C-alpha positions in Angstrom: 72.4 58.4 79.5 73.0 55.9 82.3 70.3 55.7 84.7 71.8 53.0 86.3 74.1 55.7 87.9 71.8 58.4 88.3 69.6 56.1 90.9 70.5 53.9 93.4 70.5 50.5 92.0 67.8 48.9 94.4 65.5 52.0 93.5 66.0 51.5 90.0 65.1 47.5 90.3 62.3 48.5 92.1 61.0 51.3 89.5 61.5 48.3 86.6 59.4 45.8 88.7 56.5 48.6 89.2 56.5 49.6 85.6 56.1 45.9 84.1 53.4 45.6 86.7 51.6 48.6 85.8 51.8 47.5 82.1 50.5 43.9 83.2 47.7 45.6 84.6 46.7 47.5 81.8 47.0 45.2 79.5 44.3 42.9 81.3 42.0 45.6 82.5 38.5 44.4 83.3 35.8 47.2 83.5 32.7 46.8 85.5 29.8 49.5 85.0 27.4 50.1 88.0 24.2 51.4 87.5 22.1 53.6 89.8 18.2 53.1 88.7 16.2 56.1 87.7 17.1 59.5 89.2 16.5 63.2 88.6 13.0 63.3 87.7 12.5 60.0 88.2 12.4 59.0 91.8 12.0 55.1 91.3 9.6 53.6 94.1 8.8 55.2 97.2 8.1 54.3 100.7 4.4 54.8 102.1 5.1 58.0 103.4 6.6 59.4 100.0 10.1 60.6 102.1 12.4 57.9 101.0 13.3 57.3 97.0 14.6 54.6 95.3 16.9 57.0 93.4 18.9 58.3 96.4 19.4 54.5 98.0 20.3 53.1 94.7 23.0 55.7 93.9 24.5 55.2 97.5 24.5 51.7 97.2 26.2 51.8 93.7 28.9 54.5 94.7 29.7 52.6 97.7 29.9 49.4 95.9 32.2 50.4 93.3 34.5 51.9 95.8 34.8 48.9 97.7 35.5 47.0 94.4 38.4 49.4 93.4 39.8 49.1 97.0 39.9 44.8 96.9 40.8 45.1 92.9 42.9 47.9 91.8 43.3 46.4 88.4 39.8 46.6 87.9 37.9 49.6 86.3 34.8 50.7 87.7 32.8 53.1 85.6 29.1 54.7 86.3 26.1 55.5 84.5 25.3 58.3 86.9 27.3 59.8 89.9 24.7 62.3 90.8 20.8 62.6 91.2 20.1 63.3 87.2 17.9 61.6 84.9 19.6 59.1 82.6 17.6 57.1 79.9 17.7 53.6 79.9 19.0 53.2 76.1 21.7 55.4 77.4 23.0 53.6 80.2 23.2 50.6 77.9 25.5 52.9 75.9 27.6 53.8 78.4 28.4 50.4 79.3 28.7 49.2 75.7 30.9 52.2 74.9 33.1 51.8 77.8 33.4 48.0 76.3 32.4 47.0 80.3 33.1 43.1 81.1 30.1 43.3 83.7 27.2 45.2 84.0 25.2 45.7 87.3 22.2 47.7 87.5 20.9 48.6 91.5 17.2 48.7 92.6 14.7 48.9 95.0 11.4 46.6 94.4 8.2 47.6 95.3 5.0 46.1 95.6 1.3 46.8 96.5 1.1 44.2 99.4 3.1 46.0 102.0 4.3 42.5 103.5 6.6 41.8 100.5 10.1 41.9 101.3 13.6 40.4 100.5 16.2 40.9 98.0 16.3 39.1 94.4 18.7 39.7 91.1 17.5 39.5 88.0 19.1 38.3 84.4 17.6 39.3 81.0 15.9 35.8 79.5 12.8 33.9 79.0 9.4 34.8 80.5 8.8 31.2 79.7 8.2 30.6 83.8 6.9 34.1 85.0 5.5 34.9 88.0 2.8 37.7 88.1 5.4 39.2 90.8 8.8 39.3 88.5 6.4 40.6 85.3 5.5 43.5 87.8 8.9 44.2 88.5 10.1 44.2 85.2 7.1 46.6 84.1 7.5 49.0 86.9 11.6 49.4 86.2 10.4 49.9 82.4 8.0 52.1 83.0 10.6 55.0 83.0 11.1 55.0 79.2 7.6 57.3 79.8 9.7 60.0 81.0 12.1 59.7 77.5 11.2 61.9 74.5 10.1 60.1 71.6 10.0 56.8 74.0 7.7 55.1 71.1 10.8 55.4 68.5 13.7 54.7 70.6 11.9 51.6 71.8 10.1 50.0 68.6 6.7 50.8 70.0 7.6 48.8 72.8 4.5 49.2 76.3 5.9 48.6 79.0 2.3 48.6 80.7 1.4 45.7 78.0 2.2 41.7 78.8 1.8 41.3 74.9 5.1 43.6 74.9 6.8 40.9 76.7 6.5 38.1 74.2 9.8 39.8 72.4 11.7 38.5 75.8 9.9 35.2 76.1 12.7 33.3 73.9 15.5 35.7 74.2 18.7 34.0 75.0 21.6 36.0 75.5 24.9 34.7 74.4 25.9 35.8 78.2 23.2 34.4 80.0 25.5 31.7 81.9 28.1 34.4 82.9 25.0 36.4 84.0 23.3 33.9 86.1 27.1 33.4 88.0 27.2 36.5 88.5 23.5 36.7 89.6 24.4 33.8 92.1 27.1 35.2 93.9 25.3 38.5 94.2 22.3 37.0 95.7 24.2 34.8 98.1 25.6 37.7 99.9 22.2 39.4 99.9 21.5 36.8 102.2 24.7 36.6 104.3 26.1 39.7 104.4 23.0 41.9 104.3 20.6 39.4 105.6 18.1 39.9 103.5 15.0 37.3 103.1 16.0 35.0 99.8 13.9 35.4 97.1 16.1 34.1 94.5 17.8 34.7 90.8 14.9 34.9 88.5 14.7 36.0 84.1 12.8 38.9 83.2 11.9 41.7 80.4 14.2 44.5 81.7 15.1 46.8 79.3 18.3 47.9 80.7 19.4 44.8 80.2 18.3 44.4 76.6 21.1 46.5 75.1 24.0 45.8 77.0 26.5 43.8 75.5 28.2 41.9 78.3 27.3 40.0 81.4 24.6 41.4 82.6 22.2 41.8 86.7 19.8 43.9 87.6 19.9 43.5 91.9 16.4 44.5 93.9 17.9 45.5 97.4 14.7 44.8 99.1 11.0 46.2 99.2 11.1 49.9 99.8 7.2 49.7 100.2 7.5 47.4 103.4 8.2 49.7 106.3 10.6 47.6 107.9 12.7 46.6 104.9 12.7 50.9 104.1 14.0 51.4 107.4 17.1 48.9 106.7 17.2 50.4 103.2 17.3 53.7 103.9 20.1 53.2 107.1 23.4 54.1 106.8 24.2 50.5 108.3 21.9 48.9 106.0 23.4 50.4 102.7 26.8 49.7 103.7 25.7 46.1 104.1 24.1 46.3 100.7 27.1 47.8 99.1 29.5 45.2 100.8 27.1 42.4 99.1 27.3 43.5 96.0 31.0 44.0 96.0 31.5 40.4 97.9 29.3 39.2 95.2 31.7 40.6 92.1 34.9 39.4 94.3 33.3 35.7 94.3 32.7 35.8 90.7 36.3 37.6 89.9 38.0 35.2 91.4 36.0 32.3 90.2 36.6 33.4 86.7 40.2 34.1 87.2 40.3 30.3 88.1 38.4 29.2 85.0 40.8 31.1 82.7 44.0 30.0 84.0 42.3 26.2 83.7 41.2 26.7 80.4 44.7 27.7 79.6 46.6 24.7 81.0 44.3 22.4 79.4 44.8 24.6 75.8 48.2 23.9 76.8 48.3 20.5 77.7 46.0 19.3 75.1 47.7 17.2 72.3 47.7 18.8 68.8 45.9 16.9 66.0 45.5 17.3 62.5 42.4 16.5 62.2 39.9 19.5 60.6 36.4 20.3 61.5 34.0 22.6 59.8 34.1 25.8 61.0 31.0 26.5 63.2 28.3 29.0 62.0 27.8 32.4 64.6 24.8 30.8 65.2 26.3 27.5 66.4 28.9 29.2 68.5 26.1 30.9 70.6 24.2 27.8 71.0 27.6 25.8 72.2 28.1 28.2 74.9 24.7 27.8 76.3 24.7 23.8 76.1 25.4 23.5 79.8 22.2 24.8 80.7 20.1 23.1 78.0 22.3 20.2 76.5 19.7 18.5 74.9 18.1 21.4 73.1 21.2 22.8 72.3 22.4 19.9 70.9 19.5 19.6 68.6 20.3 23.4 67.6 23.6 22.9 67.0 23.1 20.1 64.5 20.5 22.4 62.4 22.9 25.4 63.0 26.0 23.3 61.5 23.7 22.3 58.7 25.3 23.5 55.0 28.7 22.5 55.8 28.6 19.3 53.8 26.1 19.8 51.2 26.4 16.4 49.9 24.5 14.5 52.7 20.9 13.1 52.0 19.9 14.8 55.2 20.2 18.3 53.5 17.5 17.7 50.8 14.4 19.6 51.2 11.5 18.3 52.6 7.9 20.2 52.6 7.8 22.4 56.0 4.8 21.4 58.5 2.6 24.7 58.9 2.9 26.3 62.0 0.3 26.2 64.6 -0.4 29.1 66.9 -2.4 28.7 70.3 -2.5 31.4 73.3 -1.4 30.2 76.4 -3.0 31.8 79.3 -2.7 29.6 82.5 0.2 27.7 84.0 -0.3 24.8 87.3 1.4 22.9 88.9 -1.3 19.8 89.0 -3.2 18.8 85.9 -6.3 20.4 85.7 -9.7 18.7 85.6 -11.5 19.0 82.1 -14.3 20.3 84.3 -12.4 22.8 86.2 -13.7 26.4 86.1 -10.6 27.8 85.1 -11.1 26.4 81.7 -14.8 27.3 81.3 -16.2 29.5 78.4 -12.7 28.7 76.5 -12.5 26.1 73.5 -10.3 23.7 72.0 -8.3 23.9 75.1 -5.0 21.7 75.6 -2.3 21.8 77.8 1.7 20.7 77.5 4.2 19.3 80.6 7.2 21.5 80.8 9.8 20.7 83.7 7.0 19.4 85.8 4.3 22.5 85.1 1.3 22.2 83.1 0.7 25.1 80.7 -2.6 25.7 79.0 -3.4 26.7 75.8 -6.5 27.4 74.2 -7.3 28.2 70.1 -5.4 26.2 67.1 -4.9 27.8 64.1 -2.4 28.8 61.1 -3.5 32.2 60.9 -1.6 34.5 62.7 -4.7 37.1 62.9 -6.8 34.9 64.3 -4.6 33.8 67.0 -3.7 37.5 67.9 -7.7 38.6 68.1 -8.1 35.3 70.0 -5.3 36.6 72.3 -7.1 39.9 72.9 -10.3 38.5 73.9 -9.0 36.0 76.5 -6.9 38.6 77.7 -10.0 40.1 78.7 -10.3 37.2 81.6 -6.5 36.0 81.7 -4.8 39.4 81.2 -1.5 37.8 80.9 -2.6 35.9 78.0 0.2 35.0 75.2 0.7 33.5 72.0 3.1 30.3 71.5 3.6 28.4 68.4 4.3 24.7 67.5 5.5 22.9 64.7 4.6 19.1 64.3 3.1 19.0 68.2 6.6 20.7 69.0 6.8 24.1 71.3 9.1 26.3 69.0 10.0 30.2 69.3 7.2 32.5 68.9 8.9 35.1 67.5 10.5 33.2 64.9 7.4 31.5 63.6 5.6 35.1 63.4 8.4 36.2 61.2 8.1 33.0 59.3 4.9 33.6 59.0 5.0 37.0 57.6 7.5 36.2 55.5 5.1 33.6 53.7 2.0 36.1 53.9 3.1 39.8 53.2 
């Protein structure tokens, strides 16, 4: 059949162009999953009079933000973890995003604090509790406490206790391969929260949020403001406030998405213009690839780790000769200070084998010094009676190492 005769030539051409455009859009589908925090039997944080619930604000802002993103970018697919007032388990929220093969995950929440003066917006990404503050830890504890409403949560989350600072050790050195992208998105959204919604800037932080832990894509958790603050609660619950907060998320996505496109196009041009070479290099291990992606954030450490990860590629090197490993030393970190404390400081009273190490201009104080993990854990419990956020740290050759890896290595040697 000759379609050229059945349809006017101009209409046929228009349909052809439209078909090609749709085909290209489908091939380049970009998926965003927006997660409205809490829901159903879990109200989340509540206002002082308990009439305004976090779950309701989060849902309206999440749905509206998704609508704005779709309007601005028809080629982007927006999905939600919930569209109504229903309870969705944390692990299920991550599963929804992973199943959708999402490119981004945005979780929407409202903050709360015992002090009614706390205010402002902030955005979190999953990562190290290395520079944690009590406020950030409290935010993670509050959002993670929802698992207590889930059936068999101890089995589902491997015994994780959202109220115990010790449980958050697992996040201490957790570095997602999507950390760089997550921070970029978080910064875009945070900037809009401050400019579009005129919120007080509390910054971008890293903390141990379970809802971000299992997602396999760049992910952020947005704290729109403090529902516990009477003035901010009025803004959060107002139609104008919700609209501005929704626009902040949508505008933040827009800026991130445009930058991502520019970077992709630039990388493609560089690839095409790069001179061909016949030099062959050994393939990187999976671990090395992940470390290389993070090199811009911590170049010195990444280079060291990359060098270690690529060991074994050339077995003829003398450096690969096995050497006796230095013993792992466990200590209990109990305090951080912006200034060096005097030896007779009251804050150090009653503790033995006190020492400190300096990192990024911060003095981090530890006590104890043992190669026995069990003794170190017993000491941590004692210290926690005074410093409830005390946690284990590990050293080798005087240098701080990954605590989780150190514990696993110790258990392998002491079954």
